[in-house]
N, C-alpha and C positions, 0 to 999 in steps of 0.2 A: 179552702171557704172561710168565711168569715173575718179574710184579712182588705185592707183597705191602705189607700198609699193618700195623704192629706196634700191638697193642695190649695191654692189662694189666688182668685180674678187681682185683690190688690198687691198682691206680692209673688217679686218673680224668687223668691230661696234660692242660697247658695245651693244647690244637690250635689250629694256624692252618689250619681248615676253615672258608672262606667261601663264601659266594652271591654273587648279581648284583652288580655295583658298582653302590653307591646314589649318584644323582648327584644328588639334591635336596639343598640344604643343610636346610631348612628342615623332614626328616625325621631330620636330624641332631642338631637341639636338640632334637625331639620326644626322641630315645635318649638325651639328654643326662639333661632332666626328670625320667625314666624309671627312671633308671639305681637299679643295687642294689648293696647292698656284696656283697665277696667275699673269698675268699680269696687270694690271689697264691703259684703255684704255682709255684716254683723248681726248679730243677736240681738232684736228689739228692745228684750229685756237686762239685760245683761248691764254693769255698772263700766262708766266711760267717765274720761274724763273732759269736764264741757267747759268752754271759755267762748264769752259774747265778749265781743266788738265791736268799740265807736269810732269808726273811721272819718277823717276830713278829705274832702274835696282833693289834698295834694299826697294821700294816700296814709297818711301816720294817725297811730293807732292812740287817740287820746281817751280812750277809758276800756278797761276788762278789768274783767270778777272771772273766775275759778269756782268750777267745785267739781264734784264726783256725784255722778247719779246716773240714773235712766237716763237717753237722751230722749231728747223734745219731754222730759216733766218736770224740768226745771225753768222757772220763768221769773228769773229775780228782776226788779227794779235796775235803771241803769242812771248816772250820773255823770254825763261828761260834762265838760263845760265848755259853753259858745264862745269865749275868746279861744281855745284852743281849737275848736270846729274853725276857726273863722282862720288859721293858716293855711294859707295856700287858696285862699275865697280870692275872688276880685277885688279892687280896690277902694280906698274908704274906709279899710278896719285899720290902719297906720300897724298892721303886722308884717308886710310885705318882706318878705328876706328873713323873716322871725320863726327861726320853729328848736325854740329853747321852752322844752313842755313843765321843766322844773319849776318856772321862774317866770312871771309875768314881764312883759317889756315895761321899760318907762324911757322913753322917744317922744318929742312933741312933735305934733300934728303937721303933715305941709301947711303952707301960707295958703294954699287957695281954698282950706278948708274949714280956716281959725272965722268964728262969728257968725256961722251958718247955724240952721235947724238947729234943736237938740242933741244933737249924733256927737258923739266922740267918738268910737270905737273901741280900742280896745291899745293903746300907744301908751296909754300911762294911769296915773292914780285916776283924775279929774276925770278923763277919755268913760273911763270902765266905770266910775258913779257916775255919769251921767245915763251910758249905757243899758243903767242896773235899772232906770225909773223906767223904760220902755216895755211895754208889751210887744207879745209874737202872738203871730199863726205858722201854722207847717202844714204845707203838701205832699200827697203822696207820690212817687217817682213812676216808674213804667209797671207797678202791678197794680195802677189803678183801672179803671174799665175804660176800653179804648176810644167809647165816644167823648171821653176826657183831653183826646191825646193832640187834636187842635186848638180847644179853646185853654188848655194849663200849660202846653208847650212843653218845655225842656230844660234840664240845666240852668240853660243863659237866662230865664224867666224865675228860677227859683222853685219851677213845677207850678209857678201861681201866676199865671198870664195876667186871669183873668179871676173877680171875688166867686164865692161857689167853690174853684178848686180845694177849698183849705177844707181839711176834717179834724185838725183837732188843734191845742193853743190857749194863752188865757188871757184873748183879748173879752172886750165888756160884751159880745155875742156869743162869748161861748163854743165856739166851734165844733160839732160833733160831727160823727158816722157810726151808723152798724154795721161796716168793714173792712173798716179799716184795721190794721194790723198794733197799733201803739197810740197811747195818748201821750201827748208833751205837753207839760206844764215847769213854769219855775219853779224854783227849790227857794227859791229867795223872797226877798218884798221888793215891790214895786214904789213903795210909797219915799218922799222925798224928806230928807232930813235939815228942817228949814233954818237958818235960812241958807245954810253952804253946802248947799242939795250936792254940790257937784264934788265934794271933798269929805264923801262916805270913806270911814274910817276899815268896812268889812273889804273895801278894795286899794288900801294901802300895800304897795308890794304882795298883794298875794290874789288869786285868782278869786272870783267875786262873781260868779254867775253861773252855778250849778241849775243844770237840768234835771228835773226826774221825768224818765221815762219808762212807762209803764206796756208789760203785755196785755191788748187785750183777749175776748177769748176768741175771736176769731185768728189772730194772730198764735195764739196757743192749740188752731189746726195746724198749721202750714208744716208743711214739709221740708221745703224748699231755704232752709235759714242757714244751711252752711253756703250757698250760693249769696246770700245777702239780699236785703232791699234798703232801698236808696230814699230818702225823703228833705223837704228844702223846707227852710225855716227862713219867714222876714220878717221884718221888726214895723208894727204900726205906729207911721210916723209922720209927719208933715214932708210935704215934696215925696221923693223918692226913698219906697218903702225896699231898704237892702238886705243885704239875706244872704245866706251860704247852703250848704248840702251835706249834707252827712250819708254813713251807711251802718246798718248794723248786722253784722256777720254772727251765727256762731262757728265755733270748729268744735269737733266731736273728734276725740286721739283715744283709740282704745290701746290698750298694755300689749304689747308682744314681746314673743322669748323668743328666742334665737335658738333656732331647731338644733346645730351641733352635728355631734356623732349622732350615731341609729345607736342606742342603746340597747335593742335587743340584738343585733348581731355580736361575733368573738369581736375581742377586743384584740389591736394589733402587738403582737408582741412585743417587751419593753424592753429599753437598750441598759442594759445593765451598767448604770453609771459610778460602780463601787463604793456605795453604800446602802446601807439600810436605810429606808425612808423612816421617820419618826412618825409622819403621821397615820391614822386609820386606813386598811387596805378599802382601793373602790369599791361602792357595793357592784356586786355581779347581777346585770339585770337578763343575762342570755335566756334564762328560761321563765322571762314575759309570758312570750305566747304560750308555754306549757303551763304556767300558770292557769289559766286564762280555762284552760282544758278541764285541767283540774277542781277548779273550784267548779266549772259548770255541771263536772261530773257528779259533784257532792249533790249539789241541788235535784238532779236528776235519778239518783242513786234513791236518795231520801222521798219523790216524789214518784217516783215511778223505778222501785227495784227489779222487777221483773223483764225491764228494758237495759238494765246495766250486766249480765252476767255474760255476755261478751259481745264486743260490739263494735264500731270503730266513730269517732266523730273527725270528722273535717273541716277543714279551717279552705273556704272558695277566697281565692285570692282577687276577684274582682269587688267591690262594694254590691248590696250593702252587706258590711260587717254587721249591724246590731239590727236586730225585731223586736216592736213591741208586743209587749202584753197587758192590755187595757186591765182595771183593775178600779176598783171601788176603795172610795176611802174619804177620810175627811183630810182636810188643810187648814194650816194655820194663815192669819196674814199679821203680819206687822210692816210699820212704818219706816223701821229701819237696818238698810240692805247686807249693814255687816250679820243677822241671821242666813244669808243667801249662802249656801257652797259654793260661791263663784266658780274657784279655782280661775282658770283662762278662756270660762268659755263665755269666748265674744261672738263664736263664728256658727252661723246654719247649718248644723250637720239635719239634716231631716231624716226622719223616718218613712221607708217607702212603701213598709207594711206593718200594720197593727193588725193583732189577732183579737179575739173577745170583744168583751162589751164595759166601759165604765166609766169613770164622772166626767163627763164634762161643762164646760165652760167658754161662756163669748157666741157669738153668732154660727152654730153650725149649720153648715149648707145641708137640705132634705138629702141629697144623695150622701151623705155621711154621717144621717143620723142612725146608722145604723150599730155603728160602736159603739152608742150611747144609750144606758142604762137609764142616767138620767144627767142635765143641762140645768145645768147652775147661771142665771142672768148675774152679774155683777154691776155696778154702782160705780162709776169713777168715784175710787176714796183715794186715789192717791197710796194705794199700799202694796206692797207685797205678799204675793201668797206662794206660801210653802205646801211644799208636799210631802204625803208622809215618809218615811223613814225609807229609804233605798227606794225611791219612787223619782219620775221624774216627769215635766210636763212637755208631752209632744204638741207642738203647732202646729198651723200650717208653714209659720215660717219659721221654724226650725225647732232643736229640740235646745229647752231647757232647764235648770234647776232650779228658778226661780220664775217667779210669773210679777208683775208690773200690772196694775190693770189702766192706769193710764195709758200705757201703749197698745195693752190688750186691744181697748176701747179706739184709741187715734186710728189702731192699723185694720181695724173690722177681726181680727185675728178670733183665729176658736182654737181648745187646746180639750187633749183628751189626759187624765193620768195612764200612766204605763210603768210595767216593770220593765226593765229590758235587760234581752240576753244575747249571747252574740250568738251570730248567727254561722253554726254549727251544722252541718248535714249528717243526719245518723243515718249508717251503715249498719244492719245484720251481719256479724262474724261468717259466713256461709257465702253470703252473698258478693261480697268483696274479696274473699278467699276463692269463689269461682270464678272471679274478671281476673284475675290473677295468673289462674292456673295456663299453663302451657304444651303442648302438644297436643289438647282436645281437636279434633278436628270436625267445629261446630261454628257458630257466630254466636259471638259474644254479646250476653245479654246485659242490657245496661242496668246497673243495680237501685234498684229502688231507694229515694230521697224522698229524708223527711227531717226538716227543720226540727231544731232545740223548741222553737216557741211551740210547732204544731203538737209537739211528743208532751209539754208540759201543759198547753191548753187542752188537749183531749185525751189523754194521759196512754195514749199508744193503744188503745182500745183492750188493753191487758188489766188495767185498774178501775175501781169505782170510780163514779162519774165525781164525790168529793176531794179526789185528789186531782192532781194540776193545778193550778191556780191559786182555788183557793187554799190548799196544801202550802203554795209558798209565801202567802200572806200569813197565811195562823205562825212560821215556822221562820220568822223574818231574818233568826241567827243564821242559819242555811242558808241564805240568801246574803249576808252581810260580807260575804269574804268574795262573792260574785259581784257585787259591785263594787269592791274596792279595786280590783281588777279592773271593773268595767269601765270605772274612774277616772283609772291612770293609764287607759289604752284611750280611751277619747282623750285623753291632755295630750298623748303623744300625736293621737292626729289631728288635733287642733293647731297645734306646735308646725306641723309641718302645712296645713296650709296659710298658718301665719307666714313663714318664712315663704311660702310662696307668691303670699299678697302683693310682696315688693318684686317681683317680676311679671308673672301674666299669670292669666285668669285660665286661658286656654290649654296650658300647661298643667292646670291644677290637679285635671281629675289624672292624665297620663302618670305621672308620676307622684302621685298618692295611687294608682294602685300598681305600679312599680316596685314606691316602696311596699307596699307590701308584700306585693309578689316576690321583690328581692327576698324579705326577711324570711318569709316559706320556703322559698328555694334554698337557701342556705340551711332551713331546719331539715331538708329533704336531701340534702349534699351531707350534712352531718349524720344522717341515718336516724333524726331525731322522728320524723312522719314521714308517710309512704304515700306516695303518687297516686292521685286518680283524676287524668285528666288536669283541670283544672284548680283537685284539691288537693291539701296538704292534710292526711288520715292520721290521728291518733288510736290506735288500739287500746282499747279500755273493757276491763273485767270487773267485780266486784272488787277486786284489790287497790283501782285505782289505775291511773292513765299508765301505762308502758312505752318508756322512755327511749326505748329501741323499738320501736316499731317497725323498721324494716326488717330484723330479727323476726318480729313476731310473724310477719310474711313468709320468710325463708323456711322457718319453723312450718306454718301451716302446710306450705307447698308443700314440705318433705312427708310431711304428716299423712297428705292427701293422696300425697305419689305411692308412699307403702303400701294404703291403704288399696290402692287401683290394682297395683301389682299382686298383690296378694291374693287380688280376689282374679287376676288374669291365670289363661293358660300357659301352656309353654310356647306353644309359637305366635300368643297374642302377643306376648315378652318379649318374643324376638324382633318384632316389627318396632315396637315402644324402644328397646334399649336401643336397634339399629334405623334409621331414617330412611338410607340407602336402601337395605333391603326391599322397603317398600316399593321404592324407584323400581329398583331391576326387576322384580317381581313382575307387577304392573306391566313393566313394559315385553317382557316374555311372557307371558300368560295368554294373550291373543295370538301370537303365532302357534303357539304349542296347542292351545283347545282347535286352533281351525284342523291342522295336521293329525287331531287325533280324530275329529268327525270324518277328514278323509278319509282315512283309513277302516275306521266304522262301516260308515253309509257306501264305501267309496266303488266296491266291487259289487253289489246289489244297484248300484245306480249303473255299472258298468253293463252290467247284463240288462239290463233293462234297454239300454239305451241301443247293444246291439241287437238286439232282438227287433227293436223297433224298427231299425237299418238292414236287418235281412229281410224283414214283410215288403219294405216300398223296393226294394231290390227286385224282389220276383215277380210284384204286379209290374215293375216295369218291363222286365224281360219278357211275359207275356203278353203285352200288348204290343211289343218288338214282333215278336213271333207271329201275330194273325195279323200283322202289317206283310211279311212276308208271301204266306199261302190263302188261294182263293176258297171261301169254300163253297162246297159239292151243293146241286140240287136235289132235293127231295126226291123229286122222283122219280130223275134218272136214276139215280140210285134202287128204285123198286122192278125198273123196267128191264134192269144189268140183273137182278135175281132171281125173274120169273123168268128168263131165255134161257139161260144157265140150267136151270131146273128142268127145262123143255128139255133141253138136245141131250142132256143128259138122262132123261127116260127112254128116248127113242135109243139111243144105242145101246141101249141097255137093253133093247126088246129086242 
């Protein structure tokens, strides 16, 4: 509860939201072969090398200027020369097949062009002097309204086929536009120097037609300068208005650091070269991840001591690797980018979850207003906003240590002030040992998972309300070490992304996840952490982080085993010590029980059956006898009895 994911409708930030760890190297190779090209997404507030270039129709860069600044915040005036822009243009310029940008040409015009209207071109001193007296007008290329396409035509007419297509220039009617991206004027005078106005000293053996190109407010809002925009320029003179085209582009170059070997993993054994090196030993950075856990423990131990009596802190092999705790605080502003701790923060590492409420800035959508206890609206002053010490700006476009107001307004972005904490999963000691116990005939129950951010924000329910985030803010020195470890880890992640940008983006999620996963896998194999599904767990108590966590697991399991054996009887211990005995007894117990039942109740059941069958047999025998003999009539029996009596009486008389 109380967490959110920053999103933006205007931007598609580079998200580090990865799935399950890919363990098969073959799959990684297949993904490399199936890779796609992509456009790297960088931190919009970070510094970059910006280069403005003006190219002519032949593709030559005739003028450029570079500066280090936040992209789309530096809008200098551009000063290309007209005769340099004419190289590669159609005929009548007298610079056909001439491409030396260092010095102007000195060649006569063809015969057919001598004595015509005051149009000299760029071939020699006299012609350039004549060209200097002419005014010009400029027409936009294909970034103009679509309805202008037929009327203004294309590059063959310098985008100025008809009057009304011009948007800027220095002719007498001063063409203007409220939507075009630049204004173009002559950075020189059009006056004629009588009587020899065709021999202007400014044009002798040098370029003498510099333009002044300034960006309009509409142009400063455009974000496609890296692709370039094209204009056509025509001179206002007698007969045909000769012209040329030019293109303005912006190049944005970010610093790229080679990723090199992974400093987290153990270095390979060095070959003995037979002598002792004179330089210092390389710094051992194998404990990079364990140091991050150690600093996280120190912060947790200070803000919530009861939670660190005996517990496990676990890394997850899949991102996100960090979470944000929204905080309230004051920020500073500066016009100099040097005060920002940029490091190599050029990539949009996004925050997938932010807990609590903090200071927000920019246009916060209503669905994310619950993370803000105050929202500050800022004006575009072109300044950098610095967060408090140990804090970051978590924006919809990504995580940044410094905020530029122009970039914020240009992208309609919004940010919240956060403290970063590593995404460590908290498990109580008993839950972890119970999960690892073997030999228990029960279904394993999943350990309860609490993140470090949740514990710091809620105090784990065992501390006062004043602990947690407020305690973290009030005691910055406890957080200083953790912040430095986080900065180092983020720099490693950004270096990984920088290297991946040179190949493919479809691989970035898989490789980045595999890199952290392999780091944790090697820690697990080295006994530094214990595995819990996709987590790498470190045992923590009040003494700190235990480096050999697997030994702690084995110790805990052995202790629990002894306690169970002490509480068990003799027969139960037999079952636990001899697993085959359980199988044997369970196999024989059924037949033995059946045999005992037969011996106990068998005679009674047999006697009842015999008695039952005897009764049935007697009934059948009686029925058979009745069928063989006829029954006597009762009257015949009476008569026979009476006659016999009479006879006895008469004879006896």
